[in-house]
Residue frames as a rotation matrix with the C-alpha (Angstrom) as fourth column:
MET 1
-0.001 0.924 -0.383 62.31
-0.508 0.330 0.796 -81.28
0.862 0.195 0.469 -54.83
ALA 2
-0.785 -0.205 0.585 61.08
-0.619 0.270 -0.737 -82.73
-0.007 -0.941 -0.339 -51.53
VAL 3
-0.051 0.787 -0.615 58.81
-0.236 0.589 0.773 -85.54
0.970 0.185 0.155 -50.46
VAL 4
-0.238 0.088 0.967 57.29
-0.970 0.026 -0.241 -86.48
-0.046 -0.996 0.079 -47.09
VAL 5
-0.231 0.088 -0.969 57.54
-0.227 0.964 0.142 -90.24
0.946 0.253 -0.203 -46.52
TYR 6
-0.433 0.154 0.888 55.62
-0.894 -0.198 -0.402 -91.53
0.114 -0.968 0.223 -43.52
PHE 7
-0.599 0.367 -0.712 54.25
0.307 0.926 0.220 -94.55
0.740 -0.087 -0.667 -41.69
SER 8
-0.673 0.471 0.570 51.13
-0.733 -0.530 -0.427 -94.05
0.101 -0.705 0.702 -39.63
ARG 9
-0.820 0.451 -0.353 48.43
0.437 0.891 0.123 -96.21
0.370 -0.053 -0.928 -38.11
ALA 10
-0.393 0.801 0.452 44.78
-0.714 -0.575 0.399 -95.30
0.579 -0.166 0.798 -37.73
ASP 11
0.037 0.536 -0.844 42.18
0.221 0.819 0.530 -97.63
0.975 -0.206 -0.088 -36.15
GLU 12
0.911 0.352 -0.216 42.13
0.257 -0.074 0.964 -98.08
0.324 -0.933 -0.158 -32.38
ASN 13
-0.151 -0.960 0.237 44.85
0.253 -0.269 -0.929 -96.08
0.956 -0.080 0.283 -30.60
TYR 14
0.301 0.133 -0.944 45.65
0.953 -0.014 0.302 -95.18
0.027 -0.991 -0.131 -27.00
VAL 15
-0.260 -0.286 0.922 45.43
0.434 -0.888 -0.153 -91.38
0.863 0.361 0.355 -26.80
ASN 16
-0.495 -0.011 0.869 45.72
-0.548 -0.772 -0.323 -89.32
0.674 -0.636 0.376 -23.60
GLY 17
-0.846 0.012 0.532 44.85
-0.482 0.409 -0.775 -92.25
-0.227 -0.913 -0.340 -21.35
GLU 18
0.078 0.909 0.410 41.92
-0.340 0.411 -0.846 -93.66
-0.937 -0.074 0.341 -23.33
TYR 19
-0.605 -0.199 0.771 41.25
0.542 0.607 0.582 -95.79
-0.584 0.770 -0.259 -26.38
LYS 20
0.144 0.611 -0.778 40.05
-0.413 -0.678 -0.608 -93.89
-0.899 0.409 0.155 -29.44
THR 21
0.176 -0.037 0.984 39.36
0.790 0.602 -0.119 -95.00
-0.588 0.798 0.135 -32.98
LEU 22
-0.134 -0.360 -0.923 41.19
-0.235 -0.894 0.382 -92.74
-0.963 0.268 0.035 -35.41
VAL 23
0.888 0.402 0.222 40.32
0.158 0.187 -0.970 -92.34
-0.431 0.896 0.102 -39.07
LEU 24
0.634 -0.747 0.199 43.76
-0.002 -0.259 -0.966 -90.83
0.773 0.612 -0.166 -39.68
GLY 25
0.457 -0.532 -0.712 46.82
0.873 0.420 0.247 -91.60
0.168 -0.735 0.657 -37.57
SER 26
0.752 -0.188 -0.632 48.78
0.241 -0.814 0.529 -88.91
-0.614 -0.550 -0.566 -35.75
THR 27
-0.327 -0.945 -0.004 51.84
0.283 -0.102 0.954 -89.23
-0.901 0.311 0.301 -37.97
ALA 28
-0.310 0.303 0.901 49.67
0.950 0.060 0.307 -88.99
0.039 0.951 -0.307 -41.11
ARG 29
0.777 0.624 -0.086 48.12
0.629 -0.775 0.064 -85.76
-0.027 -0.103 -0.994 -39.82
MET 30
0.421 -0.712 -0.562 51.57
0.020 -0.612 0.791 -84.31
-0.907 -0.344 -0.244 -39.15
ALA 31
-0.506 -0.605 0.614 52.83
0.599 0.265 0.755 -85.47
-0.620 0.750 0.228 -42.57
GLN 32
0.239 0.687 0.686 49.92
0.959 -0.277 -0.056 -83.66
0.152 0.672 -0.725 -44.23
GLN 33
0.893 0.100 -0.440 50.79
0.250 -0.922 0.296 -80.43
-0.376 -0.374 -0.848 -42.43
ILE 34
-0.021 -0.983 -0.185 54.46
0.058 -0.185 0.981 -80.67
-0.998 0.010 0.061 -43.40
ALA 35
-0.452 -0.117 0.884 53.67
0.827 0.315 0.465 -81.53
-0.333 0.942 -0.046 -47.04
LYS 36
0.615 0.723 0.315 51.26
0.783 -0.607 -0.134 -78.60
0.094 0.330 -0.939 -47.25
LYS 37
0.736 -0.385 -0.557 53.83
0.021 -0.809 0.588 -76.22
-0.677 -0.444 -0.587 -45.75
LEU 38
-0.318 -0.948 0.023 56.56
-0.051 0.041 0.998 -77.45
-0.947 0.316 -0.062 -48.13
ASP 39
0.430 0.596 -0.679 54.17
-0.759 -0.168 -0.629 -77.79
-0.489 0.785 0.380 -51.09
CYS 40
-0.595 -0.690 -0.413 55.41
-0.801 0.553 0.229 -81.31
0.070 0.467 -0.882 -51.80
HIS 41
0.124 0.599 -0.791 54.17
-0.496 0.728 0.473 -84.84
0.859 0.334 0.388 -52.34
MET 42
-0.003 -0.069 0.998 53.55
-0.941 0.337 0.020 -87.46
-0.337 -0.939 -0.066 -49.68
ILE 43
-0.135 -0.030 -0.990 54.26
-0.475 0.879 0.038 -91.17
0.870 0.475 -0.133 -49.79
GLU 44
0.444 0.351 0.824 52.74
-0.893 0.243 0.378 -93.48
-0.068 -0.904 0.422 -47.19
ILE 45
-0.717 -0.623 -0.313 54.72
-0.592 0.781 -0.200 -96.55
0.370 0.042 -0.928 -46.16
LYS 46
0.345 0.904 0.251 52.17
-0.937 0.320 0.138 -99.40
0.045 -0.283 0.958 -45.95
PRO 47
-0.560 -0.494 0.665 52.85
-0.546 0.824 0.152 -102.92
-0.623 -0.278 -0.732 -44.70
VAL 48
-0.753 0.275 -0.598 51.83
-0.423 0.494 0.760 -105.66
0.504 0.825 -0.256 -47.14
THR 49
-0.203 0.677 -0.708 49.94
0.703 0.604 0.376 -107.30
0.682 -0.421 -0.599 -44.27
PRO 50
0.051 0.260 0.964 48.11
-0.292 -0.920 0.263 -104.55
0.955 -0.295 0.029 -42.35
TYR 51
-0.945 -0.326 0.037 48.52
-0.097 0.168 -0.981 -104.34
0.314 -0.930 -0.190 -38.60
PRO 52
-0.411 0.837 -0.361 45.50
0.875 0.474 0.102 -105.41
0.257 -0.274 -0.927 -36.52
ALA 53
-0.036 0.509 0.860 42.84
0.103 -0.854 0.510 -102.74
0.994 0.107 -0.021 -35.92
ASN 54
0.890 0.350 -0.292 42.71
0.281 0.084 0.956 -103.67
0.359 -0.933 -0.023 -32.21
TYR 55
0.568 -0.689 0.451 45.30
-0.676 -0.703 -0.222 -101.68
0.470 -0.179 -0.865 -30.26
GLN 56
0.384 -0.430 0.817 46.39
-0.712 0.426 0.559 -104.45
-0.588 -0.796 -0.143 -27.86
GLU 57
0.760 -0.101 0.641 46.75
0.387 0.864 -0.322 -106.96
-0.521 0.493 0.696 -30.70
MET 58
0.820 -0.468 0.330 48.84
0.096 -0.456 -0.885 -104.44
0.564 0.757 -0.329 -32.63
VAL 59
0.465 -0.662 0.588 51.06
-0.877 -0.433 0.207 -103.75
0.117 -0.612 -0.782 -29.61
SER 60
0.531 -0.228 0.816 51.60
-0.259 0.873 0.412 -107.49
-0.807 -0.430 0.405 -29.10
LEU 61
0.820 -0.208 0.532 52.57
0.564 0.446 -0.695 -107.97
-0.093 0.870 0.483 -32.75
ALA 62
0.721 -0.566 0.400 54.87
-0.270 -0.761 -0.590 -104.93
0.638 0.317 -0.701 -32.69
GLU 63
0.461 -0.554 0.694 56.60
-0.824 0.025 0.566 -106.24
-0.331 -0.832 -0.445 -29.54
THR 64
0.637 -0.195 0.746 57.13
0.238 0.970 0.050 -109.62
-0.733 0.146 0.664 -31.21
GLU 65
0.844 -0.325 0.427 58.57
0.391 -0.171 -0.904 -107.91
0.367 0.930 -0.017 -34.29
LYS 66
0.595 -0.633 0.495 60.90
-0.683 -0.723 -0.104 -105.85
0.424 -0.277 -0.862 -32.10
ASP 67
0.480 -0.383 0.789 62.02
-0.623 0.485 0.614 -108.78
-0.617 -0.787 -0.006 -29.92
GLN 68
0.458 -0.245 0.855 62.73
0.459 0.888 0.009 -110.97
-0.761 0.388 0.519 -32.97
SER 69
-0.414 -0.620 -0.666 64.22
-0.175 -0.664 0.727 -108.14
-0.893 0.417 0.166 -35.09
LEU 70
-0.214 0.456 0.864 61.54
0.883 0.469 -0.029 -108.73
-0.418 0.756 -0.503 -37.72
ARG 71
-0.724 0.049 -0.688 60.82
-0.263 -0.942 0.210 -106.15
-0.638 0.333 0.694 -40.40
PRO 72
0.178 0.870 0.461 57.44
0.294 0.400 -0.868 -106.38
-0.939 0.290 -0.184 -42.10
LYS 73
-0.613 -0.275 0.741 57.35
0.777 -0.037 0.629 -106.32
-0.145 0.961 0.236 -45.88
VAL 74
-0.186 0.520 -0.833 56.06
0.045 -0.843 -0.536 -103.02
-0.981 -0.138 0.134 -47.21
GLU 75
0.686 0.504 0.525 54.34
0.575 0.066 -0.815 -102.07
-0.446 0.861 -0.245 -50.43
GLU 76
-0.257 -0.788 0.559 56.52
0.966 -0.218 0.136 -100.61
0.015 0.575 0.818 -53.18
THR 77
0.317 0.341 -0.885 56.82
0.485 -0.860 -0.158 -96.82
-0.815 -0.379 -0.438 -52.89
GLY 78
0.890 -0.078 0.448 58.70
0.396 -0.353 -0.848 -96.03
0.224 0.932 -0.283 -56.08
ALA 79
-0.032 -0.994 0.102 62.05
0.867 -0.079 -0.493 -94.33
0.498 0.073 0.864 -56.58
LEU 80
0.859 0.245 -0.449 63.11
0.470 -0.725 0.503 -91.55
-0.203 -0.643 -0.738 -54.22
ASN 81
-0.068 -0.969 0.239 66.24
0.995 -0.047 0.091 -90.44
-0.077 0.244 0.967 -56.09
ASP 82
-0.738 -0.429 0.521 67.37
0.531 -0.846 0.056 -86.82
0.417 0.318 0.851 -56.02
GLN 83
0.288 0.847 0.448 64.78
0.120 -0.496 0.860 -85.68
0.950 -0.194 -0.245 -53.49
ASP 84
-0.748 -0.320 0.582 64.97
-0.521 -0.261 -0.813 -84.23
0.412 -0.911 0.029 -50.01
ILE 85
-0.141 0.677 -0.722 63.17
0.257 0.729 0.634 -86.77
0.956 -0.097 -0.277 -47.87
TYR 86
-0.475 0.152 0.867 61.30
-0.829 -0.407 -0.383 -85.93
0.295 -0.901 0.319 -44.69
LEU 87
-0.484 0.198 -0.852 60.60
0.081 0.980 0.182 -89.17
0.871 0.019 -0.490 -42.83
GLY 88
-0.314 0.471 0.824 57.82
-0.917 -0.375 -0.135 -89.51
0.245 -0.798 0.550 -40.25
TYR 89
-0.236 0.233 -0.943 56.97
0.077 0.972 0.221 -92.51
0.969 -0.021 -0.247 -38.10
PRO 90
0.788 0.572 0.229 55.40
-0.207 -0.104 0.973 -93.28
0.580 -0.814 0.036 -34.70
ILE 91
-0.397 -0.914 0.084 57.64
-0.402 0.091 -0.911 -93.36
0.825 -0.395 -0.403 -31.66
């Protein structure tokens, strides 16, 4: 049994040199394609406190988290025992 576990961010993003508002983040789109190909479930990792919709505000917060080694609390995803896990996240 497999599951695709992913973190993705929609809202305002910087794509190919311009700001675009996305309904579905890039990692979420890729996770959907992988889950469909593997015929498996998906689990989205969601922060308890959502990131700002504004891209520059989100980047500033993410830089602060990185610089201070902070890890945001995430919503409970449930048990992932005895499953092959495919993990997707923005880079």
